[in-house]
C-alpha positions, 0 to 999 in steps of 0.5 A, spaced: 909 493 644 910 485 644 918 483 644 919 476 644 926 472 646 928 465 645 929 462 652 930 456 656 928 455 663 933 451 667 933 450 675 928 456 675 932 461 672 931 464 665 937 463 660 936 467 654 939 465 647 941 472 646 943 475 652 946 481 650 939 483 646 935 480 652 939 485 657 938 491 652 931 490 652 931 489 660 934 496 660 929 499 655 924 497 660 927 499 667 922 502 672 916 501 667 911 496 669 911 490 664 907 483 663 911 477 662 908 471 658 911 464 658 909 460 652 913 454 649 917 457 643 914 455 636 919 456 630 916 460 625 918 458 618 925 460 615 926 464 609 928 457 605 921 454 607 918 461 605 921 460 598 919 452 598 912 454 600 912 459 594 915 454 589 910 449 591 904 454 589 908 455 582 909 447 581 902 446 583 899 451 579 903 448 573 900 441 574 893 444 575 894 447 568 897 441 565 891 436 567 886 441 565 883 444 572 881 451 569 878 456 574 872 459 572 872 467 573 866 472 574 866 473 567 866 466 565 872 466 562 877 460 563 884 463 567 890 458 568 892 457 575 898 461 577 902 460 584 899 467 586 892 463 585 894 457 588 896 461 594 889 465 595 884 460 592 887 454 595 892 455 601 890 461 604 882 459 605 885 452 608 890 456 613 885 461 615 880 455 617 885 450 620 889 455 623 886 461 624 892 465 621 891 470 615 898 470 613 903 465 611 908 469 615 905 467 621 906 460 620 910 455 624 915 450 620 910 444 623 904 448 620 906 449 613 906 441 613 899 441 616 896 445 610 901 442 605 898 435 607 891 437 607 892 440 600 896 434 597 891 429 599 885 433 597 888 435 590 890 428 590 883 425 591 879 430 587 884 431 581 889 426 581 895 430 582 900 430 587 906 435 588 911 433 593 913 439 597 920 442 594 926 440 597 933 444 597 935 442 590 929 445 587 929 451 591 936 453 588 934 451 581 937 444 580 931 440 578 
């Protein structure tokens, strides 16, 4: 079992951001041997960022379709781009190669920017398409 707590170390003392949860976990493991790892805290993507990520997949799929960039399937039939195809054929292979992470749920906020920048550059050079990463207005349907 792996439990993570966001903490600060000040003057050699561990200061958890959620002291109640931290104490609860200490009580759960009272008397047991445990391993403790100290690492820099990496902020995992937020729900809003996840929504923006999937909106980006849809927006890029639309632009790829509008510009005539079709996918040739195994049965040699043109299939239009979808957000899910953008995710599985473009985003995830780059994510796996660059970051060694299989799921978008594992991405930090900075890692999303890294993969987006690669895709935006490559699609721009190859297809002349640039899709801005969605902003807050686009997430709430105000675009």
